[in-house]
C-alpha positions in Angstrom: 31.9 141.4 36.8 29.0 141.3 34.4 25.8 143.2 35.0 23.6 140.4 33.7 23.0 136.7 34.0 22.9 134.6 30.8 20.6 131.7 30.2 20.6 129.7 27.0 17.6 127.3 27.2 19.0 124.8 24.6 22.4 124.7 26.3 21.6 125.2 29.9 18.3 123.3 30.1 17.2 121.2 27.2 17.0 121.2 23.4 13.5 119.8 23.8 11.6 121.9 26.3 8.0 120.8 26.7 5.1 120.5 29.0 3.8 122.7 31.8 4.4 120.7 35.0 7.2 118.4 36.2 4.8 115.4 35.9 4.6 116.1 32.2 8.3 115.3 31.8 11.8 116.3 32.7 11.9 119.3 30.5 8.8 121.2 31.7 8.3 124.9 32.1 7.8 124.4 35.9 11.2 122.7 36.2 13.0 125.3 34.0 11.4 128.1 36.1 12.2 126.6 39.5 15.7 125.4 38.8 17.1 128.0 36.4 14.9 131.1 35.7 13.7 132.0 39.3 17.2 131.5 40.8 18.6 133.8 38.1 16.3 136.6 39.3 16.3 135.9 43.0 20.0 135.3 43.5 21.1 138.3 41.4 19.2 141.3 42.5 19.6 144.3 40.3 21.1 142.3 37.4 19.4 141.8 34.1 18.6 138.3 33.0 19.2 137.5 29.4 17.4 134.4 28.1 18.4 133.1 24.8 15.4 131.1 23.3 17.2 130.3 20.1 18.2 126.8 18.8 14.9 125.3 19.7 12.5 124.2 17.0 9.5 125.6 18.8 7.9 126.3 22.2 4.6 125.2 23.4 2.4 127.8 25.1 2.2 125.6 28.2 6.0 125.6 28.7 6.3 129.4 28.1 3.3 130.3 30.3 4.4 128.2 33.2 8.0 129.3 33.0 7.5 133.0 32.6 4.0 133.6 33.8 4.6 131.3 36.7 7.6 133.4 37.7 5.1 136.1 38.8 2.6 133.7 40.4 5.0 131.5 42.3 7.7 133.9 43.4 8.0 137.2 45.2 8.7 139.1 41.9 6.7 141.8 40.4 5.7 142.1 36.7 7.5 145.4 36.6 10.7 144.1 38.0 10.8 141.0 35.7 9.9 143.0 32.6 12.6 145.7 33.4 15.3 143.0 34.0 14.4 140.4 31.4 15.8 140.4 27.9 14.7 137.7 25.5 17.2 137.0 22.8 17.0 135.1 19.5 14.2 132.7 18.6 11.0 133.5 16.9 9.5 137.0 17.4 6.1 135.4 18.2 7.7 133.4 21.1 9.4 136.6 22.4 6.0 138.4 22.3 4.1 135.5 23.9 6.6 135.5 26.8 6.0 139.2 27.5 2.2 138.6 27.2 2.4 135.7 29.7 4.2 137.9 32.2 1.8 140.8 31.8 -1.3 138.5 32.2 0.1 136.6 35.2 
């Protein structure tokens, strides 16, 4: 049994993630957070969550902020727990750093 949960945004969610809220389209940060990211944390206590952000041309700030910052605002998760368990893989270094900033600022 693995000690982590794997999420690959391009394969498990969409190759075209965009928008903050569900009303902004089917590939919003809110939908990704509610349907994939939050359950990965909540249903797997103690396990790390590896999120592969590769294979996407680029991420808008609104998508990343709602998905990752919203994880702290909308769910009973602490910044410390999320940062300790989250591993961002691949993708642009700037996107990886923005994700960490959005969590810390939430």
